[in-house]
C-alpha positions as CSV (number, residue, x, y, z in Angstrom):
1,X,13.2,9.0,12.6
2,X,14.6,8.1,9.4
3,X,14.5,10.0,6.4
4,X,11.9,8.2,4.3
5,X,9.2,8.3,6.5
6,X,9.9,12.4,7.1
7,X,9.5,12.7,2.9
8,X,6.1,11.1,3.1
9,X,4.2,14.1,3.9
10,X,5.3,16.4,0.8
11,X,4.8,13.7,-1.3
12,X,1.4,12.4,0.4
13,X,0.3,16.7,-0.5
14,X,1.5,15.9,-4.2
15,X,-0.9,12.8,-4.3
16,X,-3.7,14.7,-3.4
17,X,-2.7,17.4,-6.1
18,X,-2.5,15.1,-8.5
19,X,-5.8,13.2,-7.8
20,X,-7.8,17.0,-7.3
21,X,-6.3,17.8,-10.6
22,X,-7.9,15.0,-12.4
23,X,-11.2,14.8,-10.2
24,X,-11.6,19.1,-11.4
25,X,-11.0,18.1,-15.2
26,X,-13.9,15.8,-15.1
27,X,-16.4,17.9,-13.3
28,X,-15.8,20.3,-15.6
29,X,-16.3,18.4,-18.2
30,X,-19.3,16.7,-16.5
31,X,-21.0,20.3,-16.0
32,X,-20.6,20.8,-19.7
33,X,-22.4,17.4,-20.7
34,X,-25.2,18.2,-18.5
35,X,-25.4,21.9,-20.1
36,X,-24.7,23.6,-17.0
37,X,-21.4,25.1,-18.5
38,X,-20.4,26.1,-22.3
39,X,-16.8,25.1,-23.5
40,X,-15.8,28.7,-23.3
41,X,-17.4,28.9,-19.9
42,X,-14.1,28.4,-17.7
43,X,-11.8,30.2,-19.8
44,X,-8.6,28.9,-19.6
45,X,-9.2,26.8,-17.1
46,X,-10.9,24.6,-19.9
47,X,-7.8,24.7,-22.1
48,X,-5.4,23.4,-19.3
49,X,-5.3,19.5,-19.6
50,X,-5.9,18.5,-16.4
51,X,-5.2,15.3,-16.8
52,X,-1.6,16.2,-15.4
53,X,-2.6,15.1,-12.6
54,X,-2.0,11.4,-14.2
55,X,1.7,12.7,-15.2
56,X,2.5,14.1,-11.7
57,X,1.7,10.5,-10.3
58,X,3.8,8.5,-12.9
59,X,6.7,10.9,-11.6
60,X,5.5,10.2,-7.9
61,X,5.8,6.7,-8.6
62,X,9.0,6.9,-10.1
63,X,10.0,8.8,-7.4
64,X,8.8,6.2,-4.3
65,X,9.8,3.2,-6.2
66,X,13.6,3.9,-6.6
67,X,13.4,5.4,-2.9
68,X,12.2,2.4,-1.2
69,X,13.7,0.0,-3.7
70,X,17.2,1.0,-3.9
71,X,18.5,-1.1,-1.2
72,X,16.9,-4.3,-2.7
73,X,18.6,-4.6,-6.2
74,X,20.5,-7.8,-6.1
75,X,19.3,-8.8,-3.3
76,X,17.6,-12.8,-3.2
77,X,13.5,-12.9,-3.9
78,X,13.7,-8.8,-4.3
79,X,11.7,-8.7,-7.2
80,X,9.1,-11.3,-6.1
81,X,8.8,-9.4,-2.9
82,X,8.5,-5.8,-4.5
83,X,5.3,-7.3,-7.1
84,X,3.4,-9.1,-4.6
85,X,3.4,-5.8,-2.8
86,X,2.5,-3.9,-5.5
87,X,-0.1,-6.4,-6.7
88,X,-1.6,-6.1,-2.8
89,X,-1.6,-2.4,-2.9
90,X,-3.2,-1.7,-6.4
91,X,-5.1,-4.7,-7.7
92,X,-7.9,-5.4,-4.7
93,X,-9.5,-1.7,-4.7
94,X,-8.6,-1.5,-8.9
95,X,-10.9,-4.9,-9.2
96,X,-13.9,-3.5,-6.8
97,X,-14.3,-0.6,-9.2
98,X,-13.8,-2.0,-11.9
99,X,-16.9,-5.0,-10.9
100,X,-18.7,-1.7,-10.0
101,X,-18.6,-0.4,-13.1
102,X,-19.3,-3.9,-15.3
103,X,-22.5,-3.7,-12.8
104,X,-23.4,-0.2,-13.8
105,X,-23.0,-1.1,-17.2
106,X,-25.4,-3.8,-17.0
107,X,-27.8,-1.7,-14.7
108,X,-27.7,1.8,-16.4
109,X,-26.4,1.1,-20.1
110,X,-27.8,4.8,-21.1
111,X,-26.2,6.7,-18.2
112,X,-22.8,5.3,-18.1
113,X,-20.6,5.9,-21.4
114,X,-18.1,3.1,-21.1
115,X,-17.9,0.3,-23.3
116,X,-17.1,-3.4,-23.1
117,X,-16.4,-5.2,-26.3
118,X,-15.8,-9.0,-25.6
119,X,-15.0,-11.4,-22.9
120,X,-11.4,-10.7,-23.7
121,X,-11.7,-7.2,-23.1
122,X,-13.0,-7.7,-19.4
123,X,-10.3,-10.3,-18.6
124,X,-7.4,-7.8,-20.5
125,X,-8.9,-5.1,-18.1
126,X,-8.8,-7.3,-14.8
127,X,-5.0,-7.9,-15.5
128,X,-3.6,-4.4,-17.0
129,X,-3.2,-5.6,-20.8
130,X,-4.5,-2.9,-22.9
131,X,-7.2,-4.4,-25.2
132,X,-9.6,-2.5,-27.7
133,X,-13.0,-2.0,-26.5
134,X,-16.0,-1.6,-28.4
135,X,-14.8,1.5,-29.9
136,X,-11.4,0.7,-30.6
137,X,-10.0,2.4,-27.9
138,X,-7.3,0.8,-25.9
139,X,-9.0,1.7,-22.7
140,X,-10.4,-0.9,-19.9
141,X,-13.7,-1.2,-18.2
142,X,-12.9,1.0,-15.9
143,X,-11.3,4.0,-18.7
144,X,-9.4,5.5,-16.2
145,X,-7.3,2.2,-15.2
146,X,-5.2,3.1,-18.6
147,X,-2.8,4.6,-16.0
148,X,-2.7,1.5,-13.9
149,X,-1.6,-0.1,-17.1
150,X,1.2,1.9,-18.1
151,X,1.7,1.5,-13.7
152,X,1.7,-2.4,-13.6
153,X,4.2,-2.4,-16.9
154,X,7.0,-0.3,-14.5
155,X,6.5,-2.3,-11.6
156,X,7.0,-5.4,-13.8
157,X,10.1,-4.1,-15.5
158,X,11.4,-2.6,-12.2
159,X,10.8,-6.0,-10.5
160,X,13.3,-7.4,-13.6
161,X,15.8,-4.5,-12.6
162,X,15.8,-5.3,-8.9
163,X,17.6,-8.9,-9.6
164,X,20.7,-7.1,-10.5
165,X,23.3,-4.5,-8.7
166,X,21.9,-1.4,-8.5
167,X,23.4,0.4,-11.1
168,X,23.1,-2.9,-14.1
169,X,19.7,-2.5,-12.9
170,X,19.0,1.2,-13.5
171,X,20.4,1.0,-16.8
172,X,18.2,-2.3,-17.7
173,X,15.6,-0.1,-16.3
174,X,16.4,2.8,-18.7
175,X,17.2,0.6,-21.9
176,X,13.9,-1.5,-21.4
177,X,11.9,1.7,-21.7
178,X,14.0,3.0,-24.6
179,X,13.7,0.3,-26.4
180,X,9.6,0.2,-25.9
181,X,9.0,3.9,-27.1
182,X,11.4,2.7,-30.2
183,X,9.1,-0.3,-31.0
184,X,6.5,2.1,-30.1
185,X,7.4,4.4,-33.2
186,X,7.8,1.6,-35.4
187,X,5.0,-0.7,-34.9
188,X,1.8,-0.2,-36.9
189,X,-1.1,0.8,-34.5
190,X,-2.8,-2.5,-34.9
191,X,0.3,-4.1,-32.4
192,X,-1.8,-2.0,-29.8
193,X,0.4,-3.8,-26.7
194,X,3.6,-2.2,-28.0
195,X,2.0,0.5,-29.5
196,X,0.1,1.5,-26.3
197,X,3.6,0.5,-23.9
198,X,5.4,2.0,-26.0
199,X,4.5,5.6,-25.4
200,X,6.9,8.5,-24.6
201,X,4.8,8.9,-21.1
202,X,6.4,6.2,-19.7
203,X,9.6,8.4,-19.6
204,X,7.9,10.2,-16.6
205,X,8.7,7.0,-14.5
206,X,12.6,7.2,-15.5
207,X,11.8,11.6,-14.5
208,X,10.7,9.9,-10.9
209,X,13.9,8.2,-10.6
210,X,16.1,10.9,-11.7
211,X,14.7,13.0,-9.1
212,X,14.9,10.1,-6.4
213,X,18.4,9.7,-7.0
214,X,18.9,13.5,-6.5
215,X,17.2,13.3,-2.9
216,X,18.9,10.2,-2.1
217,X,22.5,12.1,-3.0
218,X,21.5,14.7,-0.6
219,X,20.7,17.0,-3.0
220,X,18.6,20.0,-0.9
221,X,17.2,23.2,-2.6
222,X,16.8,26.4,-0.1
223,X,13.2,27.5,0.2
224,X,13.6,30.7,-2.6
225,X,14.5,27.9,-5.4
226,X,11.8,25.6,-4.1
227,X,9.1,28.5,-5.1
228,X,10.7,29.0,-7.8
229,X,10.3,26.0,-9.4
230,X,6.6,25.6,-8.2
231,X,5.6,28.9,-9.6
232,X,7.2,28.1,-13.1
233,X,5.5,24.9,-12.8
234,X,2.5,27.1,-12.6
235,X,3.6,29.4,-15.6
236,X,4.0,26.9,-17.9
237,X,1.1,25.4,-17.0
238,X,-0.9,28.8,-18.0
239,X,1.4,29.2,-20.8
240,X,0.6,25.7,-22.5
241,X,-2.7,26.1,-21.6
242,X,-2.6,29.6,-23.7
243,X,-1.3,27.4,-26.7
244,X,-4.0,24.7,-26.6
245,X,-6.7,27.9,-26.7
246,X,-4.7,29.0,-29.8
247,X,-4.7,25.4,-31.2
248,X,-1.0,25.0,-31.0
249,X,-0.9,21.6,-29.2
250,X,-4.2,20.2,-31.0
251,X,-3.5,16.4,-30.1
252,X,-5.1,15.6,-26.6
253,X,-5.6,11.7,-26.6
254,X,-4.2,10.3,-23.2
255,X,-1.6,8.2,-25.4
256,X,0.4,8.7,-28.3
257,X,1.1,12.3,-27.5
258,X,5.1,13.0,-28.0
259,X,4.3,16.4,-26.6
260,X,2.5,14.9,-23.6
261,X,6.0,14.7,-22.2
262,X,6.8,18.7,-22.5
263,X,3.5,19.7,-21.8
264,X,2.6,18.4,-18.9
265,X,5.7,16.1,-17.8
266,X,8.0,19.0,-17.6
267,X,5.8,21.3,-15.3
268,X,5.1,18.4,-12.9
269,X,9.0,17.5,-13.0
270,X,9.4,21.2,-12.0
271,X,6.8,21.2,-9.3
272,X,8.1,17.7,-8.2
273,X,11.2,18.5,-7.3
274,X,10.2,22.6,-5.7
275,X,8.3,20.1,-3.2
276,X,10.2,17.1,-2.5
277,X,14.1,18.4,-2.8
278,X,14.0,20.6,0.5
279,X,13.1,20.0,4.5
280,X,10.4,17.9,5.1
281,X,7.8,18.2,8.3
282,X,9.8,16.0,10.5
283,X,6.1,15.1,12.2
284,X,2.1,15.8,10.8
285,X,1.7,17.6,14.1
286,X,4.1,20.1,13.1
287,X,2.6,21.1,9.6
288,X,-1.0,22.5,11.8
289,X,-4.9,21.4,10.5
290,X,-4.5,22.0,7.0
291,X,-1.5,20.0,6.2
292,X,-3.3,17.0,8.0
293,X,-6.1,17.7,6.0
294,X,-4.0,17.5,2.8
295,X,-2.2,14.0,4.2
296,X,-5.5,12.7,4.5
297,X,-6.2,13.9,1.4
298,X,-3.1,12.1,-0.3
299,X,-3.8,9.2,1.7
300,X,-7.2,8.8,-0.1
301,X,-5.8,9.9,-3.4
302,X,-6.0,6.3,-4.8
303,X,-9.9,6.2,-3.8
304,X,-10.3,9.0,-5.1
305,X,-8.9,8.8,-8.5
306,X,-11.2,5.3,-8.4
307,X,-14.5,6.6,-7.3
308,X,-14.9,9.8,-8.9
309,X,-16.3,9.3,-12.0
310,X,-19.0,7.1,-9.5
311,X,-19.2,10.2,-7.0
312,X,-19.9,12.9,-9.6
313,X,-22.7,10.7,-11.7
314,X,-24.2,9.9,-8.4
315,X,-23.7,13.8,-7.5
316,X,-25.3,14.6,-10.9
317,X,-28.4,12.9,-10.2
318,X,-29.0,14.6,-6.7
319,X,-27.9,18.1,-8.2
320,X,-30.8,17.9,-10.8
321,X,-33.2,18.2,-7.4
322,X,-32.0,21.6,-6.4
323,X,-32.5,23.3,-10.1
324,X,-29.2,25.0,-9.7
325,X,-27.8,26.1,-13.2
326,X,-24.7,27.9,-12.2
327,X,-21.6,26.2,-13.5
328,X,-19.2,27.0,-10.2
329,X,-21.8,26.3,-8.3
330,X,-22.0,22.5,-9.9
331,X,-18.5,22.4,-10.0
332,X,-17.0,23.3,-6.7
333,X,-20.3,21.0,-4.8
334,X,-19.4,18.3,-7.1
335,X,-15.4,18.1,-6.6
336,X,-16.7,18.1,-2.7
337,X,-18.8,15.8,-2.4
338,X,-16.5,13.1,-4.4
339,X,-13.4,14.1,-2.1
340,X,-16.2,13.0,0.6
341,X,-16.8,10.1,-0.4
342,X,-13.6,9.1,-1.7
343,X,-12.2,9.5,2.1
344,X,-15.4,7.1,3.0
345,X,-14.4,5.1,0.6
346,X,-10.2,5.0,2.0
347,X,-11.8,4.5,6.0
348,X,-14.1,1.4,4.8
349,X,-12.1,-0.2,2.3
350,X,-8.7,1.0,1.3
351,X,-7.3,1.3,4.5
352,X,-8.4,-2.0,5.7
353,X,-6.2,-3.4,2.7
354,X,-3.6,-1.3,3.6
355,X,-3.7,-2.4,7.4
356,X,-3.4,-6.0,6.5
357,X,-0.5,-5.0,3.8
358,X,1.3,-3.5,6.7
359,X,1.3,-6.3,8.9
360,X,3.5,-8.7,5.8
361,X,6.0,-6.1,6.1
362,X,8.3,-3.5,8.3
363,X,8.9,-0.2,6.0
364,X,5.3,0.2,6.3
365,X,5.4,4.3,6.5
366,X,7.2,4.4,3.1
367,X,5.0,1.7,1.4
368,X,1.9,3.2,2.2
369,X,2.6,6.0,0.0
370,X,3.1,4.0,-3.1
371,X,1.9,6.4,-6.0
372,X,-1.1,4.6,-7.3
373,X,-3.1,7.1,-9.7
């Protein structure tokens, strides 16, 4: 068994962690929106930016893209093959849930908070282009798809880099991102594509690439060091949460937040390094039942990310029938419901697409774990 195959287990666990972190933040928000909780009900947990799961996804994405592409630099046809695989991996499921959101907006306009501003906004949403909605926000019809707008940018630039020899390609990739960030800082907000894509958050893809380079060069850390990195990641997350409670980090928008690279990106990088830069289980059977469940959660993480807004809303309707107002009961039950629904979506919809994708390429075990949020 090759090493890229064995690395999947820990990466899959990270994907599950990333999706669950985003889910937990959204469930807390829904509990407050429905009146089950107050802003101070969850204490420090309310101050933590649970959107950091997206930052972890971006780091994982950079890591995996380099790992599966490092031998493809300079090869004829590599950019086209890379983009076609990424499109097949990301687009079908995203389009399904975008269509579902449009249907929800048409059938339940009072229940759904998303908005569409124009036909151009809808078209841009389906083609991963930032476009202002009715509220002027650069969010697609399926609002959480803003992260995929960044993912597609990364894939496009990475595909361009594949046209060159590895060192040159990576230099072009880093240079292109540096230019985007510079332009994003210089142009006015009205030039929204550059203002959006020039966010400092794109550096997290590069952090993942750097982590992959270390791994490919044979960097392995002993277990105590890895545990210390994970512990430090948790400690920093808590510390930044306390800072947010003290209003030291006031801006929490998903983009236009340079501080996010430190507040979220640094703990996520430490967590990813602690999980990845060490020995990996050679077979899934060696990591036990809990490990298998975590691996399944990682497999279904993309389904969980896309489906959980729908699942939470369905669960909220059902929860009213119980007449239970305990906020923690709602948060835990809604989270479990969303996870179960995501596994159902994975087996009913996402996995068949992945099986079709795997038939078209030999390195299927690696690509199956592509880190899409």
